[in-house]
C-alpha positions in Angstrom: -20.1 -201.8 140.5 -16.9 -202.4 138.5 -17.8 -202.2 134.8 -15.6 -202.4 131.7 -16.6 -201.0 128.4 -14.2 -201.9 125.5 -13.4 -199.4 122.8 -14.9 -200.1 119.4 -12.7 -199.1 116.4 -14.1 -197.1 113.5 -13.2 -198.2 109.9 -11.1 -195.0 109.6 -9.0 -195.9 112.6 -8.5 -199.5 111.4 -7.5 -198.3 107.9 -5.2 -195.6 109.2 -3.5 -198.1 111.6 -3.0 -200.6 108.8 -1.5 -198.0 106.5 0.8 -196.8 109.2 2.0 -200.3 110.0 2.6 -201.0 106.3 4.6 -197.8 105.9 6.7 -198.6 108.9 7.4 -202.1 107.7 8.2 -201.0 104.2 10.5 -198.2 105.5 12.4 -200.7 107.7 12.7 -203.2 104.8 14.0 -200.4 102.5 16.5 -199.3 105.1 17.8 -202.8 105.5 18.0 -203.5 101.7 19.6 -200.2 100.7 21.8 -199.3 103.6 22.6 -202.2 106.0 24.5 -204.2 103.3 26.6 -201.2 102.2 30.3 -200.7 102.6 29.8 -197.2 104.0 29.9 -197.2 107.8 28.2 -193.8 108.0 25.3 -195.0 105.9 24.9 -198.1 108.1 25.0 -196.0 111.3 22.4 -193.6 109.8 20.2 -196.5 108.7 20.4 -198.2 112.1 19.6 -194.9 113.9 16.5 -194.3 111.7 15.4 -197.9 112.2 15.7 -197.6 115.9 13.7 -194.3 115.9 11.0 -195.9 113.8 10.7 -198.9 116.0 10.7 -196.9 119.3 8.1 -194.5 117.8 5.9 -197.4 116.8 6.2 -199.1 120.2 5.3 -195.8 121.9 2.2 -195.2 119.7 1.1 -198.8 120.0 1.4 -198.6 123.8 -1.0 -195.6 123.9 -3.8 -197.5 122.1 -6.9 -197.4 124.4 -8.4 -200.8 125.3 -11.3 -200.1 127.6 -12.9 -197.7 130.1 -13.5 -199.1 133.6 -15.4 -197.3 136.3 -16.3 -198.2 139.9 -17.5 -196.4 143.1 -14.4 -194.2 143.3 -12.9 -193.5 139.9 -12.9 -193.9 136.2 -9.9 -195.5 134.4 -9.0 -195.5 130.7 -6.8 -198.5 130.2 -4.2 -198.4 127.4 -2.1 -201.3 126.2 0.7 -200.0 128.5 -0.5 -197.7 131.3 -3.7 -196.1 132.2 -5.3 -192.8 133.0 -7.1 -192.8 136.3 -9.5 -189.9 137.3 -10.9 -190.0 140.8 -14.5 -188.7 141.0 -13.3 -186.2 143.7 -11.3 -184.4 140.9 -14.1 -184.2 138.4 -15.8 -180.8 138.0 -18.1 -181.9 135.2 -18.8 -184.7 132.8 -20.9 -184.5 129.7 -21.7 -186.0 126.3 -20.3 -184.1 123.4 -20.8 -184.2 119.6 -18.0 -184.8 117.1 -18.3 -181.1 116.0 -16.9 -180.1 119.5 -13.5 -181.6 118.6 -13.5 -180.6 114.9 -10.6 -178.6 113.7 -8.4 -179.8 116.5 -4.7 -179.8 116.1 -2.3 -182.4 117.5 0.2 -181.1 120.1 1.6 -184.5 121.0 -0.7 -187.2 119.7 -1.6 -189.9 117.2 -4.3 -188.8 114.8 -5.8 -192.2 113.9 -3.0 -194.8 114.0 -3.9 -196.9 117.0 -6.7 -194.4 117.8 -6.8 -190.7 118.5 -4.6 -190.5 121.5 -2.6 -187.8 123.2 -2.7 -184.0 123.6 -4.9 -182.0 121.2 -6.0 -178.4 121.0 -8.9 -176.4 119.5 -10.7 -173.1 120.0 -13.7 -174.7 121.8 -11.9 -176.9 124.4 -8.4 -175.4 124.5 -5.9 -178.2 125.4 -7.4 -181.6 126.0 -6.3 -185.2 126.2 -8.1 -187.6 123.9 -8.4 -191.4 124.2 -10.7 -192.5 121.3 -10.9 -195.0 118.5 -13.8 -193.3 116.8 -15.3 -189.8 116.7 -18.7 -190.8 117.9 -20.3 -191.3 121.4 -17.8 -188.8 122.9 -17.5 -187.9 126.6 -15.8 -184.9 128.0 -14.5 -184.9 131.6 -13.3 -181.6 133.1 -11.1 -181.5 136.2 -9.3 -178.6 137.8 -6.3 -178.8 135.6 -7.2 -180.8 132.5 -9.9 -182.0 130.1 -10.2 -185.5 128.9 -12.2 -186.7 125.9 -12.9 -190.4 125.1 -15.5 -192.4 123.2 -17.7 -194.9 125.0 -20.4 -197.2 123.7 -22.6 -196.8 126.8 -21.8 -193.1 127.3 -25.3 -192.0 128.5 -25.3 -194.6 131.3 -21.7 -193.8 132.2 -22.3 -190.1 132.3 -25.4 -190.5 134.5 -23.6 -192.9 136.9 -20.6 -190.5 137.3 -22.8 -187.4 137.7 -24.4 -189.1 140.7 -21.0 -189.6 142.2 -19.6 -186.1 141.8 
């Protein structure tokens, strides 16, 4: 078995991503209009530095956007635009379905909270530190290994959880 389950985006995630993109584009246009065509070399250097930071941050966040979950006989893989998170079944201590309330009141440690999905390192009182790869706050799955916790959403989560429970 080698199945892929693509992430479905919630309306909140779509709207947040669009708003984020508009703000980035508007900021870059403002920087160009106000500071690039100025006689002040210091203002130009500052504007270019800020523009580079915005572009790099946007590329980084975009690259972390989750695309699909793939699982087979040996491992589960969460594929992002660039990169992937692979968890061999031999490292999994437990896997379970969780409700959105489990991740409520989470704080971002190093994460995107809606733009391109909910991706990165989060923390709350229930789970402690955990990595999340989600495009909506429903149909959530929690995988616990020896050294980390991973939360992601999945359309066919019940089938996935049962399949992996049989493997661990």
